[in-house]
Every structure is written in structure tokens, then in C-alpha cells.
C-alpha positions as CSV (number, residue, x, y, z in Angstrom):
1,M,16.1,21.4,3.5
2,A,14.3,18.0,2.9
3,D,15.5,15.8,0.0
4,S,12.8,15.9,-2.7
5,R,13.6,12.2,-3.4
6,S,12.6,11.2,0.1
7,P,9.1,10.0,0.6
8,I,6.8,11.9,3.1
9,F,4.2,9.8,5.0
10,W,1.2,11.4,6.6
11,R,-0.6,9.6,9.4
12,D,-2.8,10.8,12.3
13,T,-3.9,8.5,15.1
14,R,-7.3,10.3,15.0
15,M,-7.8,8.9,11.4
16,P,-6.3,5.4,11.7
17,H,-8.0,4.2,8.6
18,V,-6.0,6.3,6.2
19,E,-2.3,7.0,5.3
20,L,-0.9,9.2,2.6
21,R,2.4,9.0,0.9
22,K,4.0,11.9,-1.2
23,I,7.1,11.7,-3.3
24,S,8.2,14.7,-5.4
25,D,11.0,13.0,-7.4
26,A,10.4,9.3,-8.0
27,R,13.2,8.6,-10.5
28,Q,15.0,6.4,-8.0
29,V,11.8,4.9,-6.4
30,C,11.6,1.3,-7.6
31,Y,9.2,-1.3,-6.2
32,A,9.5,-5.1,-6.4
33,P,6.1,-6.7,-7.1
34,H,4.1,-6.6,-3.9
35,S,0.6,-6.2,-2.4
36,H,-1.0,-4.8,0.8
37,P,-4.2,-5.4,2.7
38,H,-5.7,-2.0,2.1
39,W,-7.2,-0.3,-1.0
40,S,-4.9,2.2,-2.6
41,L,-5.6,5.2,-4.7
42,G,-2.8,7.2,-6.3
43,A,-2.4,10.3,-8.4
44,V,0.5,11.0,-10.8
45,T,1.3,14.6,-10.2
46,A,4.2,15.0,-12.7
47,G,5.9,13.0,-15.4
48,R,5.0,9.4,-16.4
49,S,5.6,5.9,-15.2
50,T,4.9,2.2,-15.8
51,F,2.1,0.6,-13.7
52,C,2.1,-3.2,-13.5
53,Y,-1.1,-4.5,-12.0
54,R,-1.6,-8.3,-11.9
55,N,-1.3,-9.4,-15.5
56,A,-1.6,-6.0,-17.2
57,T,0.8,-3.1,-17.8
58,Y,-0.3,0.6,-18.1
59,Q,1.6,3.7,-19.1
60,I,0.4,6.4,-16.7
61,T,1.1,10.1,-16.9
62,A,0.4,13.3,-14.9
63,G,-3.3,13.7,-14.3
64,D,-4.0,9.9,-14.1
65,L,-5.5,8.2,-11.1
66,V,-4.5,4.6,-10.4
67,M,-6.1,2.2,-7.9
68,M,-5.2,-1.2,-6.4
69,N,-7.4,-3.7,-4.8
70,P,-6.3,-5.3,-1.5
71,H,-3.9,-8.2,-2.0
72,W,-3.6,-7.6,-5.8
73,V,0.1,-7.7,-6.8
74,H,1.4,-4.5,-8.4
75,A,4.5,-2.4,-9.0
76,C,4.9,1.2,-10.3
77,N,8.3,2.2,-11.5
78,P,10.1,5.0,-13.4
79,I,10.7,4.9,-17.2
80,E,14.4,5.2,-18.1
81,N,15.1,7.5,-15.2
82,Q,12.6,10.1,-16.4
83,P,11.2,12.3,-13.6
84,W,7.8,11.7,-12.1
85,A,6.0,12.4,-8.9
86,Y,2.9,11.0,-7.2
87,L,0.6,10.9,-4.2
88,M,-0.7,7.6,-2.8
89,L,-3.6,7.1,-0.4
90,Y,-4.0,3.9,1.5
91,I,-7.5,3.2,2.9
92,D,-8.5,0.5,5.4
93,T,-10.8,-1.9,3.5
94,A,-13.3,-2.4,6.3
95,W,-13.8,1.3,6.8
96,L,-14.1,1.9,3.0
97,S,-16.5,-1.1,2.7
98,D,-18.7,0.5,5.4
99,L,-18.7,3.8,3.5
100,R,-19.7,2.1,0.3
101,Y,-22.5,0.3,2.1
102,Q,-23.7,3.6,3.7
103,L,-23.8,5.2,0.2
104,G,-26.0,2.3,-1.0
105,L,-23.3,1.0,-3.3
106,L,-23.0,-2.4,-1.7
107,D,-25.6,-4.8,-0.4
108,D,-23.6,-5.4,2.7
109,S,-20.4,-3.9,4.3
110,Y,-18.0,-6.6,3.1
111,W,-15.2,-5.7,0.7
112,Q,-15.9,-6.0,-3.1
113,D,-13.0,-5.6,-5.5
114,I,-13.1,-2.7,-8.0
115,A,-12.5,-3.5,-11.6
116,T,-11.0,-0.1,-12.6
117,A,-7.2,0.2,-12.6
118,V,-6.6,3.7,-14.2
119,I,-9.0,6.6,-14.6
120,T,-8.4,9.9,-16.3
121,Q,-11.0,12.5,-15.2
122,P,-9.7,16.1,-14.5
123,A,-12.4,16.8,-11.9
124,L,-11.6,13.7,-9.9
125,Y,-7.8,14.4,-10.2
126,A,-8.2,18.0,-9.0
127,G,-10.4,16.8,-6.2
128,Y,-7.8,14.3,-5.1
129,C,-5.0,16.9,-5.1
130,D,-7.2,19.2,-3.0
131,M,-8.0,16.4,-0.5
132,A,-4.3,15.4,-0.2
133,A,-3.3,19.0,0.3
134,C,-5.8,19.3,3.1
135,L,-4.4,16.1,4.8
136,L,-0.8,17.4,4.5
137,D,-1.6,20.9,5.8
138,E,-0.6,21.0,9.5
139,Q,-2.8,24.1,10.0
140,R,-6.0,22.4,9.0
141,A,-8.3,21.0,11.8
142,I,-8.9,17.3,12.0
143,G,-12.6,17.8,11.3
144,D,-11.7,19.5,8.0
145,K,-9.5,16.5,7.1
146,Q,-12.1,13.9,7.9
147,T,-14.7,15.8,5.9
148,A,-12.4,16.3,2.9
149,L,-11.5,12.6,2.9
150,I,-15.1,11.3,3.2
151,A,-16.5,13.8,0.6
152,Y,-13.8,12.9,-2.0
153,L,-14.0,9.1,-1.5
154,S,-17.8,9.2,-1.6
155,S,-17.6,11.0,-5.0
156,M,-15.0,8.5,-6.3
157,M,-16.9,5.4,-5.1
158,Q,-20.1,6.6,-6.8
159,T,-18.2,7.1,-10.0
160,L,-16.6,3.7,-9.8
161,A,-19.9,2.0,-9.0
162,Q,-20.9,2.5,-12.6
163,E,-18.4,-0.1,-13.6
164,S,-19.0,-3.9,-13.2
165,P,-17.3,-5.4,-10.2
166,A,-14.0,-7.2,-10.6
167,T,-14.0,-11.0,-10.4
168,L,-11.0,-13.3,-10.0
169,P,-10.8,-17.0,-10.4
170,Q,-11.2,-18.7,-7.0
171,A,-8.0,-20.5,-6.0
172,P,-8.2,-24.2,-5.2
173,G,-8.8,-24.9,-1.5
174,A,-5.3,-26.4,-1.1
175,L,-3.7,-23.1,-2.3
176,E,-6.0,-21.0,-0.1
177,H,-4.9,-23.1,2.8
178,V,-1.2,-22.5,2.0
179,A,-1.8,-18.7,1.7
180,A,-3.7,-18.7,5.0
181,Y,-0.9,-20.7,6.7
182,L,1.7,-18.2,5.3
183,R,-0.2,-15.2,6.6
184,A,-0.7,-16.8,10.1
185,N,2.9,-17.9,10.4
186,C,4.9,-15.5,8.4
187,A,7.4,-14.8,11.2
188,A,8.4,-18.5,11.3
189,D,10.8,-20.3,9.1
190,I,8.6,-22.2,6.6
191,S,10.1,-24.6,4.1
192,L,8.8,-25.3,0.7
193,E,8.7,-29.0,1.7
194,C,6.3,-28.1,4.5
195,L,4.0,-26.3,2.1
196,C,4.1,-29.2,-0.3
197,Q,3.1,-31.6,2.4
198,Q,0.2,-29.4,3.4
199,S,-1.0,-28.9,-0.2
200,G,-0.2,-32.3,-1.7
201,Y,1.5,-30.5,-4.6
202,S,5.0,-31.1,-5.9
203,A,7.4,-28.2,-5.4
204,G,7.3,-27.0,-9.1
205,H,3.5,-27.4,-9.3
206,L,3.0,-25.5,-6.1
207,I,5.2,-22.6,-7.1
208,R,3.6,-22.2,-10.5
209,A,0.0,-22.6,-9.3
210,F,0.4,-20.3,-6.3
211,K,1.9,-17.6,-8.4
212,Q,-0.9,-17.9,-11.0
213,H,-3.5,-17.3,-8.4
214,F,-1.8,-15.0,-5.9
215,G,0.7,-13.1,-8.2
216,L,3.7,-14.1,-6.1
217,T,5.6,-17.3,-5.4
218,P,5.0,-18.8,-1.9
219,H,8.4,-17.4,-0.7
220,A,7.7,-13.9,-2.1
221,Y,4.3,-14.0,-0.5
222,L,5.8,-14.9,2.8
223,I,8.3,-12.0,2.6
224,N,5.5,-9.6,1.6
225,Q,3.6,-10.7,4.7
226,R,6.7,-10.1,6.9
227,V,7.1,-6.6,5.5
228,Q,3.5,-5.8,6.2
229,M,4.0,-7.0,9.8
230,G,7.0,-4.8,10.0
231,Q,5.1,-1.8,8.7
232,K,2.4,-2.3,11.4
233,A,5.0,-2.5,14.1
234,L,6.7,0.6,12.9
235,K,3.4,2.5,12.9
236,Q,3.0,1.5,16.5
237,G,6.4,3.0,17.4
238,Q,8.4,-0.2,17.8
239,P,12.2,0.2,17.3
240,I,13.4,-1.0,13.9
241,V,15.5,-3.9,15.2
242,E,12.5,-5.1,17.3
243,A,10.2,-4.9,14.4
244,A,12.7,-6.7,12.2
245,L,13.1,-9.7,14.6
246,N,9.4,-10.0,15.4
247,A,8.6,-10.1,11.7
248,G,10.9,-13.0,11.2
249,F,14.0,-11.3,9.7
250,N,17.4,-12.5,10.8
251,D,18.7,-9.0,11.5
252,Q,18.0,-5.3,11.0
253,P,20.1,-4.9,7.8
254,H,18.2,-7.7,6.1
255,F,14.9,-6.1,7.1
256,Q,16.0,-2.7,5.9
257,R,17.0,-4.0,2.5
258,T,13.8,-6.0,2.0
259,F,11.6,-3.2,3.3
260,K,13.2,-0.7,0.9
261,R,12.7,-3.1,-2.0
262,L,9.0,-3.5,-1.4
263,V,8.0,-0.2,0.2
264,A,10.5,2.0,-1.7
265,A,11.3,3.8,1.6
266,T,13.6,3.0,4.5
267,P,12.0,1.7,7.8
268,N,13.2,5.0,9.4
269,Q,11.4,7.1,6.8
270,Y,8.3,5.1,7.3
271,R,8.4,5.2,11.1
272,Y,8.5,8.9,11.3
273,P,5.5,10.4,9.4
274,L,5.0,14.1,8.6
275,L,3.4,15.0,11.9
276,K,6.5,13.9,13.8
277,Q,8.9,15.4,11.2
278,Q,7.4,18.8,11.8
279,Q,7.7,18.7,15.6
280,P,10.7,20.8,16.8
281,V,13.6,18.8,18.0
282,K,14.3,19.6,21.7
283,T,17.9,20.6,22.4
284,A,19.6,21.6,25.6
285,E,18.9,25.3,24.8
286,T,15.2,24.8,24.1
287,V,14.7,22.8,27.3
288,R,16.2,25.4,29.5
């Protein structure tokens, strides 16, 4: 029997723009502040939790929907070991931008941040749970899953379009350059001195200013990028040790500890999504 504390990941290569995570007992699921390149939409299915999103903190409870813009730092953690459960949907931003554009909600198909962080609407919550159940159901046809996802997200995007778009202060060019350099070279050893030389900032000023605009220190931003690189490699089926070394980690144990801290799952749990978990394991008897 599966451990209810273990996360379940659903992915399907026929729908590469979406991933779903389910956790039934999140009392021990703790995240360090992190971000990811996709838009995320979660549903609290039981209990309550604390949701930290950029500079704000929300108390969320069963029936709430939470959402995170790409690259916005966040963390969602249990309250005093109280039980809670959730579903989390991760959507490719280019795909979602195109959907919003086709719906007439954007003037072009480029991503625009969404201001809403938490929404409590019973109909939207029920629709989310139905859509997630469809994705997780191994008996449902891929066409049904594609239709359920598009129909739900279309309804959600039309609801969110009634809100004013989110705006963030533009980071100075020197900091944008540092962030771009970290993204492009995250697997390399990058010293703080190197970043200071590139930006013209002192070490203390760089750390403070970078965190103010990006929500993480330069080092934490670098580690976050490495974990994202590791996730991508694991999705593609790379062995864990190979993914670790290619992402710039010194060894597999270091990668596993850091991955668990930011993703709240082990690399092995993430590497084998629900579809693979449900495939029968071949033994000597079944082969004969």
C-alpha cells in the first residue's frame, strides 16, 4: 500500500505542458522558499496551511485555491504539524499565454503576471477537483483529459481576467544581468566576487538588492536554478546521479538533500510519475 505522505506526480508525454502533484498527508512536507518557471495553481483539499508568497503571508484552508506566477518566490508549509492535503497543477507559461490570447484575454501571446494569490469560490474549487480527478484516472482517454484541462483553465482565466494585472518593480539592469548570468551558467561554480565584478555592486549591496527584487539571494537563486535543471533532466529519464552532476552538484547525496528541501519530494519520487508507478513490475514469472 502506498504511503499517504508520499507525493504522487502525474505527467503524460502527450500533454507536456502540464504536471499535477497530489499529496494526501502534508504534515511533513516542508518547502524552503523557491520559485519555478511555470504558473502554478493549487487546491487545499483538507486542513489548513501557511502560504508565503513574495512579501505576503496567507492562512489557507480546505476549499481555497492558490496560485503562483512564474519566478515569484513562495513556500507553503504545515501549521504546527496539523494535517492538510493539496493538489498542485504546474502549467507551461507559453502554452497558458497562448490560451489566454485565444480567449481574447491578452493582446498578445506573451506571459502577463496574475495579481490574485488566493481565491475562494466553491464552483471553481469543485471544478478543479473534478479536473484533477480526470487527469489522475488511468482509465480516462487522453482526449478527455485535454478537454477537461482546457475547459477548466479557460473558466479560471476568464474569472481572473476581471482583476487588474500584477506589476512588479523593474530590477536595475545590473541585477537583471546577474540573474540572467546565473540562469545561463547555473551548473558552473560562480563566486560572489565574480557577480560583484559583473554588477559593480559590493557584496553586501548585491545580496540585499538582489533579494529585494528576486526574492532570493544570488546563491539561493543559483541553487534554485540547479534544482530546476535537475527536475528537467529527471523528467527526461536521466539517472539521478547523472542529473545531479550535470546540474552542478558535487554528488548525488547533496543533490538529493537540496532537491527534497525545495521540491518536498525525493528525486526518485519525482522521476517516476503516476503512469509509471501503475505499470506492473516484470518478474521472472511474468516474463515466462
